[in-house]
C-alpha positions as CSV (number, residue, x, y, z in Angstrom):
1,M,-12.0,12.3,1.7
2,N,-11.7,11.0,-1.8
3,I,-13.3,7.8,-3.1
4,Q,-12.2,5.9,-6.2
5,R,-13.6,2.6,-7.5
6,L,-11.9,0.1,-9.8
7,A,-14.1,-2.6,-11.3
8,L,-12.4,-5.8,-12.3
9,D,-13.9,-9.1,-13.4
10,S,-13.9,-10.8,-10.0
11,V,-13.8,-7.9,-7.6
12,T,-14.4,-4.2,-7.2
13,L,-11.7,-2.3,-5.3
14,T,-12.4,0.9,-3.5
15,R,-9.8,3.4,-2.5
16,V,-10.7,5.7,0.4
17,G,-8.2,8.6,0.5
18,Y,-7.4,10.7,3.6
19,S,-5.0,13.2,2.1
20,D,-2.6,13.8,-0.7
21,V,0.6,15.7,0.1
22,T,3.9,16.5,-1.6
23,L,7.4,15.4,-0.7
24,P,10.8,16.6,-2.1
25,R,11.8,14.3,-4.9
26,E,15.2,13.6,-3.2
27,R,13.4,11.9,-0.3
28,L,12.1,9.4,-2.7
29,G,15.4,8.8,-4.5
30,L,14.3,10.7,-7.6
31,G,16.4,13.3,-9.5
32,A,15.9,16.0,-12.0
33,D,16.7,13.5,-14.8
34,D,13.8,11.3,-13.6
35,F,11.4,14.3,-13.8
36,A,12.7,15.1,-17.3
37,R,12.1,11.6,-18.5
38,A,8.4,11.7,-17.4
39,P,6.5,14.5,-19.3
40,W,3.4,12.8,-18.1
41,R,4.3,13.5,-14.4
42,S,2.1,16.6,-14.1
43,P,-0.4,17.4,-12.8
44,L,-1.3,14.2,-11.0
45,W,2.0,12.7,-9.9
46,T,4.1,15.8,-9.2
47,D,3.6,19.5,-8.6
48,D,5.8,20.1,-11.7
49,G,8.4,21.6,-9.5
50,E,10.7,19.7,-7.1
51,N,8.0,17.8,-5.3
52,V,6.3,14.4,-5.7
53,R,2.7,13.8,-4.8
54,V,2.0,10.9,-2.4
55,G,-1.3,9.8,-0.8
56,A,-2.4,8.5,2.5
57,A,-5.2,6.0,1.8
58,V,-6.6,2.5,2.2
59,W,-7.9,0.1,-0.5
60,F,-10.8,-2.2,0.2
61,A,-12.5,-5.2,-1.5
62,D,-15.6,-7.2,-0.7
63,V,-14.8,-10.8,-1.7
64,D,-16.2,-14.2,-0.7
65,G,-18.5,-12.5,1.9
66,R,-15.5,-10.9,3.6
67,R,-14.4,-7.3,3.6
68,I,-10.6,-6.9,3.0
69,A,-8.4,-3.9,3.6
70,F,-5.0,-3.6,1.9
71,D,-1.9,-1.7,3.3
72,P,-3.9,0.8,5.4
73,F,-1.9,4.0,5.6
74,Q,1.4,2.3,5.7
75,T,4.7,4.2,6.1
76,A,2.8,7.4,7.1
77,D,3.7,7.2,10.8
78,R,6.0,10.3,10.7
79,V,2.9,12.4,10.2
80,L,0.0,10.3,11.5
81,R,1.8,9.1,14.6
82,A,4.2,12.0,15.1
83,D,3.2,12.2,18.8
84,R,0.4,11.0,21.0
85,A,-1.8,14.0,20.2
86,A,-1.3,13.4,16.4
87,E,-2.1,9.7,16.9
88,E,-5.4,10.5,18.7
89,F,-6.4,13.1,16.1
90,H,-5.6,11.0,13.0
91,Q,-6.9,7.7,14.3
92,T,-10.3,9.3,15.1
93,A,-10.4,11.3,11.9
94,I,-9.6,8.3,9.7
95,A,-12.1,6.1,11.5
96,G,-14.7,8.8,10.8
97,I,-13.9,9.1,7.1
98,L,-14.0,5.4,6.6
99,A,-17.4,5.2,8.3
100,E,-18.7,8.0,6.2
101,A,-17.4,6.3,3.1
102,G,-19.3,3.1,4.0
103,F,-16.3,1.2,5.4
104,P,-16.6,1.4,9.2
105,R,-13.6,-0.2,10.8
106,E,-15.8,-2.7,12.5
107,S,-16.9,-4.1,9.1
108,V,-13.5,-5.2,8.0
109,D,-12.8,-9.0,8.3
110,L,-9.2,-9.2,6.9
111,V,-6.3,-6.8,6.6
112,V,-3.7,-7.9,4.0
113,L,-0.2,-6.3,4.0
114,T,2.5,-6.3,1.3
115,H,5.1,-5.9,4.1
116,I,5.6,-4.2,7.5
117,E,6.7,-0.6,7.3
118,G,5.5,1.3,10.3
119,V,2.2,0.9,12.0
120,G,-0.2,2.8,9.8
121,M,-3.8,2.1,10.7
122,V,-3.2,-1.6,11.5
123,G,-3.0,-0.7,15.2
124,W,-5.1,1.5,17.4
125,R,-3.3,3.3,20.2
126,N,-5.5,3.2,23.3
127,A,-5.7,6.0,25.9
128,D,-3.5,4.1,28.3
129,G,-0.7,3.7,25.7
130,S,-1.5,0.0,24.9
131,W,-2.4,-1.3,21.4
132,S,-5.4,-3.0,19.9
133,P,-6.3,-3.7,16.3
134,F,-7.5,-0.6,14.3
135,F,-10.0,-2.9,12.6
136,P,-11.3,-4.7,15.7
137,S,-12.9,-7.7,14.0
138,A,-10.1,-8.3,11.5
139,R,-7.4,-10.9,11.1
140,V,-4.1,-9.3,9.9
141,L,-2.1,-11.2,7.2
142,L,1.5,-10.6,6.0
143,S,3.9,-12.9,4.2
144,D,5.4,-15.8,6.1
145,V,8.8,-14.5,5.1
146,E,8.1,-11.1,6.6
147,M,6.7,-12.6,9.8
148,R,9.7,-14.8,10.2
149,L,12.2,-12.0,9.7
150,F,10.2,-9.7,12.1
151,L,10.2,-12.2,14.9
152,A,13.9,-13.0,14.4
153,A,14.8,-9.3,14.9
154,P,15.5,-8.1,18.4
155,K,12.6,-6.1,20.1
156,S,13.2,-2.4,20.3
157,D,11.4,0.6,21.9
158,D,10.4,2.1,18.5
159,I,6.7,2.4,17.7
160,Q,6.8,-0.2,14.9
161,S,8.3,-2.9,17.1
162,E,6.1,-2.1,20.0
163,A,2.8,-2.1,18.1
164,W,3.5,-5.2,16.0
165,H,4.7,-7.3,18.9
166,A,1.5,-6.2,20.8
167,L,-0.7,-7.2,17.9
168,I,1.1,-10.6,17.5
169,E,0.7,-11.2,21.2
170,L,-3.0,-10.5,20.9
171,G,-3.2,-13.4,18.4
172,V,-4.7,-11.3,15.5
173,V,-1.7,-11.6,13.1
174,G,-1.3,-14.5,10.7
175,T,0.6,-15.2,7.4
176,Y,0.2,-16.1,3.8
177,A,2.5,-18.1,1.7
178,D,3.9,-17.5,-1.8
179,H,1.2,-18.1,-4.5
180,E,-1.4,-18.5,-1.8
181,H,-5.0,-17.6,-2.8
182,I,-6.0,-15.2,-0.1
183,A,-9.6,-14.8,-1.5
184,S,-11.3,-15.4,-4.8
185,G,-9.3,-13.6,-7.4
186,V,-6.7,-12.4,-5.0
187,S,-3.3,-14.1,-4.8
188,A,0.1,-13.4,-3.1
189,D,3.4,-13.2,-4.9
190,I,6.3,-12.9,-2.5
191,R,9.2,-11.5,-4.5
192,G,11.2,-9.4,-2.0
193,A,13.4,-6.7,-3.5
194,H,12.0,-3.8,-1.5
195,G,12.7,-6.1,1.5
196,P,13.0,-9.9,1.7
197,G,9.4,-10.4,2.7
198,H,7.7,-7.9,0.4
199,A,4.9,-9.2,-1.7
200,L,2.8,-8.2,-4.7
201,L,-1.0,-8.9,-4.5
202,H,-2.5,-9.9,-7.8
203,F,-6.2,-9.5,-8.8
204,G,-7.6,-11.9,-11.4
205,T,-6.0,-15.2,-12.3
206,A,-2.5,-15.9,-11.0
207,D,-1.0,-16.4,-14.4
208,A,-2.7,-13.4,-16.0
209,P,-3.7,-10.8,-13.4
210,R,-5.9,-7.9,-14.4
211,A,-4.3,-5.7,-11.8
212,S,-1.4,-5.8,-9.3
213,F,-1.1,-4.1,-6.0
214,I,2.7,-3.4,-6.0
215,G,3.3,-2.1,-2.5
216,H,6.5,-0.1,-2.2
217,L,8.2,-1.4,-5.3
218,A,7.2,2.0,-6.7
219,V,6.4,4.6,-4.1
220,S,5.5,6.9,-7.0
221,P,4.7,6.1,-10.7
222,L,7.9,7.9,-11.5
223,H,9.8,4.9,-10.1
224,L,8.5,3.0,-13.1
225,I,11.0,4.8,-15.2
226,S,13.7,5.8,-12.7
227,G,15.8,2.6,-12.9
228,E,17.5,1.1,-9.8
229,C,16.7,3.1,-6.6
230,A,19.0,2.4,-3.7
231,A,17.2,4.9,-1.6
232,L,14.1,2.8,-1.4
233,Q,14.9,-0.8,-2.3
234,E,17.0,-3.3,-0.3
235,D,17.8,-5.0,-3.6
236,P,17.6,-2.3,-6.2
237,A,18.5,-4.5,-9.2
238,A,15.9,-7.1,-8.3
239,A,13.3,-4.4,-7.7
240,W,13.9,-2.7,-11.0
241,A,13.8,-6.0,-12.9
242,L,10.6,-7.0,-11.2
243,L,9.0,-3.6,-12.0
244,Q,9.9,-3.9,-15.7
245,R,8.3,-7.4,-15.9
246,T,5.2,-6.2,-14.1
247,V,4.8,-3.1,-16.3
248,A,5.5,-5.0,-19.6
249,D,2.0,-6.6,-20.0
250,A,0.1,-3.3,-19.5
251,R,-1.9,-4.6,-16.5
252,L,-3.4,-2.0,-14.1
253,L,-1.0,-1.1,-11.3
254,I,-2.1,0.0,-7.9
255,G,0.3,1.9,-5.6
256,P,-0.7,2.3,-1.9
257,L,1.2,5.6,-1.6
258,W,0.2,7.0,-5.0
259,P,-2.0,10.1,-4.9
260,T,-5.6,10.1,-6.2
261,P,-6.7,8.1,-8.1
262,G,-4.0,5.7,-6.9
263,Y,-3.8,3.5,-10.0
264,G,-3.3,3.4,-13.7
265,R,-1.4,1.6,-16.5
266,W,1.6,2.1,-18.8
267,E,0.4,3.0,-22.3
268,N,2.3,4.4,-25.3
269,G,5.3,5.5,-23.3
270,A,3.4,7.1,-20.4
271,F,1.8,6.1,-17.2
272,V,-1.9,7.0,-17.5
273,A,-4.0,7.4,-14.4
274,G,-7.2,5.5,-13.9
275,N,-8.4,2.8,-16.2
276,P,-8.2,4.3,-19.8
277,R,-9.3,1.1,-21.4
278,A,-12.7,0.7,-19.7
279,D,-15.4,2.7,-18.1
280,H,-15.8,2.2,-14.4
281,G,-17.5,3.7,-11.4
């Protein structure tokens, strides 16, 4: 378990990390040239060989008397839900580390997602194979675009379709609209690019956010310099243009798959981990 805290004007965000692992750069659409253009990549973002560091984690915020979880362990199903034994082990282990960190799953009121990509720890697989919410008291929110597209797609027997349809049928899944204020100092910005319903989540004022939770627009900070990435983005040109605009004002960027500490900012031609402009807990 690794805990990181990011203090902003209106909210303190906490990242509870489960594990950091490495993946071959080719799986993330990154090449040797991308490594060469990022001398700042080591030791946090790569192993300085052929592998990119990624993290399995969840971010939390306590806002307006509610506890919010953001993108909990998304797109990690290949490991966390590889089979039923893996599901049982990882669900229980993650619930344990969250409780130990002071974020028991029963304490979460709202789960906010940038998009649907797998199940992550949005759903809890029960012993009989059925699904219930991983955070049993929480409402789950995703963009109205993402929900509409998901419901329009045919049902399938894969784990993502099964779990999400079960949660929707339980009545725990709702939506947010573009520019909607989800909570005080937290707003949604539906811009697609990774997928049509993908959203950024901004912290601070909507016109001048202090930080942005960018979802899978950049699976690694190296994607901030890699240019268009067809391996990850449905609309690579739009994703790259959006990333460039987001990086330009030097706001803090938070990546749900980035390894510890999971956030940083672009400064003087490098991506610097943490919050180099301010002391924080």
